[in-house]
N, C-alpha and C positions, 0 to 999 in steps of 0.2 A: 444567359450573361455571360460579359468577358472575367476570367477568374480574377484577371488584376483587381477586380472590384472587393473580391470576397476578401475581409479582413478576420481574420483567424486569430490575432492577437487575446493573449488573455491574461490576466490577473490571478496570482495563487503565492500568498505570501508576502506581499507584498513588492516582490521579483515578479517583472516582467517577460513574460514569456510567446515565442514567436506564434506556438499553436496552443492547441488541449493536453499535447500526449506530449506523457514523462514515462520514463524508461523507471521501472520500480524494482530491487534490489531482485539481481542476480549472481553467478556465480561468473558467468560473461562479464561483467561489470566492472570485474576485479582488471579488469586487464585495456589499459588503455589505448590499443588500438581495435577493441570494438564498440568504446566509446566516441572512435573518431568516425569509424563507422553511420553509428548511429545520427551522430552529428550530422553527420553527410544525407543521410536521406532523410534526412527534416527533423528527428525528434525539439520538441522543446524545452524538456528537462531532463538529465536525467539524477537517479539515486543508487550512490556506489551500495555497496553489498554489506550487510554490516559488519561493525564489530561488537565484540561479545562480552556479557559479563564475565564468563570462566574464564576470555581470553587476557580479562583486564583483572583479574580477579587472580590468576596464577601470573602472571607482571608483576602483581603487590608481593604475591611473596618470596618466589623466586628473588625480587633485589633486594627483599630483607636479608634471605637467606642468606644470600652473597653480602651484604653488609658482616653480618656476624660472623661470617667463616674469611677466618682473616688469609687461608689456604687459597679460597676463590680470590683475592686478589691477585694473587698470581694470574697476571691474561690467559698464559698456558696448564695453567690447571685445569683437568677434567672439566669441574662442574662450571666454567664461566660460562660456557652459552647456553643459555635459557630451551626448557622442555619446549619438543613438539607440540604441546599443545598451546602452545603463545601465538606459533599459524593461524588457527582454527580450522573449520570446514572450510575459507578459500583460499589457503595456504596464504593470508594476509595476516600478520599479525603486526602490533598498534603503532609502534614505528613504520615499519611499512605504509600503513594503512593514511598515515600523514606525508607521506613521499605522495601515496595514490591521489590525497586530496589536490593536496599543491601540484603534483602534472598534468592532473587533469582539469586543474582550477587555471592554467595555461598555456594546453592546446587545445582548452575549449572555446567556443564563442556565450554558451547555453549555461543556466546553472546548474550549478554539481552541488544534490542536497549530499550529505552525510547519514550515515546510520548507525545506528547505536539501541542495539540489540538485551535486553535485559529483565529481571525480574524484581529484584529486589534495590532495595535502598542501600549506599553504601558505596564505600571510595570512588567505588569504577565511575562511578558516573563526575568525578573530578577530570576525565578525560575527554568530557566535551569541552573546557574550555579551548586544550589544546586542538582538535578538531575545530573548534572557532580560529585560533592561530592561522592555521594549516592552512583558511583561505574557503573554509565552505560555506558557501551560501545560504547555505539554512543547515534544517539538522531535524530528521527523519526519528521519533523515539518508538521502539517495536516493542512492547513492554511483550512478552511472551511469557505470559506466565500457566499452566495448568495446575488450579486448586484442585485436589486428590483427596482431601485430608477433612472425614466426616464433621470435624468438629467446627471446623470454617462456614463461618457466617458469610454471607454478602457484604455485606457494609465495611466487614474487615481483609476482603477481596477490593473493593472499590479503595478503600484511605487505602488500600498498598502499593496503585495505581497512581492516586493522586500524589501520593510520597516521593516516586519514583520525578514524577513529573515533577514536583514542585525540586528536587535535591536537584531535576540537572536543568530546570532554568533559574534557578539560581547561580549556576555555573557560564553561562551566552547571553549575550546579545543577540545574535541573530536569529530571527524565526524557526520555532517548534510545532515540530505538526505530531500529532500522537497519533500511531496505526493501533486503532480501535478492537477491540475483537466485538462481534455478535452477541455475546454470550450475557450480560446485565442484563438485570430483570427488568431496568427499567434504562433505557437505551436513550430514551431524547433526554433524562435530569442527567445522566452521565456526562453527555455530549457536552450539553452547560455548565455541569462544573469543572471537568476537563477545561476549556474557554477560562470560567474562572479562576481556574487555578493556572494559568496566565498558556492555555495551548492557541497557538497562533492559526492553527488549521488542525482538523482530520481526514484523516483515510478511514474510508467506509468500505472496506471493514479487512482486517488480520485473518488473509487465511490461516485457522492454525493444522499443521499437518497431522492427519489422523493415523494410528497403525495399523496394518491388516496383516494377517500371519500367512506364514510362507509352510503350509503343508507336507512338501512335500519336505524342508529339512526340520521345522516346526522348531521353526524360531519367528521371531517378528519382520519383516518383511523388508528390507532395505531399500525398496524402488517407491522415488516419488512422483506421485500422480498428478500432474498440472492442471490447472483449471479447464473447465468447459464448460460453456457457455451459457447451459442451461443453470448454474452458480453463479450466474448474476442474480437475480431474481430479489436475491434479502436485500444486497448492495441497494438496490434500484429504488425499492422501499423505504430504504431508510433517508439513504438521499433527496429522494420525494416530498421525507415528512421535514426534515434539517433547511433544505434551504431556505433562506427569508429569514430564519429565526433564529440564528447564532451567528452573532459577530467575529467570524473567526468563515477561510476558507474550505473547500471540499473537494475530496481526490473520491474519485471511485474508483473502488479495484476490486478483479475477481473475474473472471469470464466475459476478460474481451478478448477475443477471437476479430472479428470483422469491424466495418467501418461502424456495419448498423450497431453494435455494443457501444459504441462511439457514444456515436448519436441518443442512442435510448437514453444514456449514460447523458448527456451534455443534459436534452431535454426533461430531466429531473430533476436538475439544477446542478450539476456537478461544473464546479471548477475547473480541475483537469481529471481525464483518464488515464487513467497507469494500469498499465499490461507487463507481464514477464513472461506467461506459459507461451502466448502467442509469437514473442520474439524469441523462444529456446528452440519453439516449433519451426520458426521458418528464419532466425537469420536478422542483422541487424535493415535489410532490403524492404520486410517487411513491416514498417512506417510507413516509406513512402505511399505503398499501397493501402495501406491507413487510412493517410490524408488523403488520398484521390477517389477515396469511397467518402470522406465527408467530406472533401471540395465538389464533388458532382452530386450529394443530397443537398447542401444548401440550394448549390447553382442550381439545380432544378424548381427550388421552391421559389427564385428569385432573395433568397433571404443573404444581408451585406453583413453583416457580423455574429459572431455567437451572442455575441447580449441581443439579437434576435429572441433567439430559442430557449436560449439556459430557464432551466424555471419553467418554459411553459406546459407541463406535466408536470410539476409540483403539489404538495397539495397546498402550498400559500395561494397558488397559483389559482384552483382547479375550487375550493371545496368553498367556490359563491355560483355554481355550476352545479357542486354536486355533493349534497349534504355525507357525511363522513367518507368524503370518497379514502381512499387510502384504507380505512376503517375496517366496517362491518360491514355501510353499505355494499363497497365491492365483495367484496367475502358472500354477502349472499345474493346478489347479482354473480359470480362465478356462479354457484351452485344452480340459480336458479334457473340458467341460461345451456348446463349441462344435462341437455333429455337421456331420453331413457334411449331415442335413435343415437344418439352421440355415442353414449357411451355402447355401445352393438358397434358400431364404426371403428371403435379402440379397442374394442376385444375384436373383432373378427376380421381388421381392414378396409380402405376408404372405397373396397368396391362394393362392397357388403353389402346388401339394405337387408330394414329391418320391417319385420312386416307382427303386427301384433294382434295375435289372434282375439 
């Protein structure tokens, strides 16, 4: 099939993307040159690195101290400049972040999505309005919260998430997408509550960074473990379960290394597919590789647009054919077909032959 007939155009958060590939937040996305390379290689949209609650709270405290300290009103005073914490892990402070949005918006033709990362309702969410004013096309809300207190219940945790969303939603008119964690006891219900609370989209899922221990130094490891394709199954399950049942956009995230994962997420029902780890490993040119693989897969099957395949393998589309699909039916099917012969081969290698005595 002629490649010019394949339409990769995708709708996401009310925005029109030229294709479903989105570069999710990474340190490299703080660099305007890198963002231009992503666009040149075909990316559909970019998400800027996160601006953190800690940065914004520190800035507010610094400004408050500045107002109360008459000495600091002298520009030459040693305390005039903000502490290094304002720069955050990406070296981009709150004011520089707004400038990055403005520059990216002026330099790129693809949508530019900002990112706020926090865990508590508070004054830091006021910065959402400044992000909108700087020109961001949408705002990704990363509520990164690890509940470690024994006395904290599930409902209280859920309410915290909804309060943060409500506070941000009240500040902006641009689309807001919530980056969901996979740890709620009732994911489908919580997804629905996010949408009712004003989320225009959901990212499935936020990948929490779990610690490791460095045995030689007896410290927590500082190494960042990038995602692997085998990690995509949980997100694949819930994209397939949620597709067609919520009035919002769905973004699939985690484990995207090749075009195979892109196709699978689209079949499950994702509107867009996000990747960070693959771009950190291979550079912005990998976008073109992913798009070429997606095109080749579609063209080999005579697919003219992504609308033809999106959600084909979702729960909504399959449930009439397979009772309990994505629930207990598939669980029983997998166990029933994992025979003792397959188990033997898994233990001793593909070339081994299992002989039952």
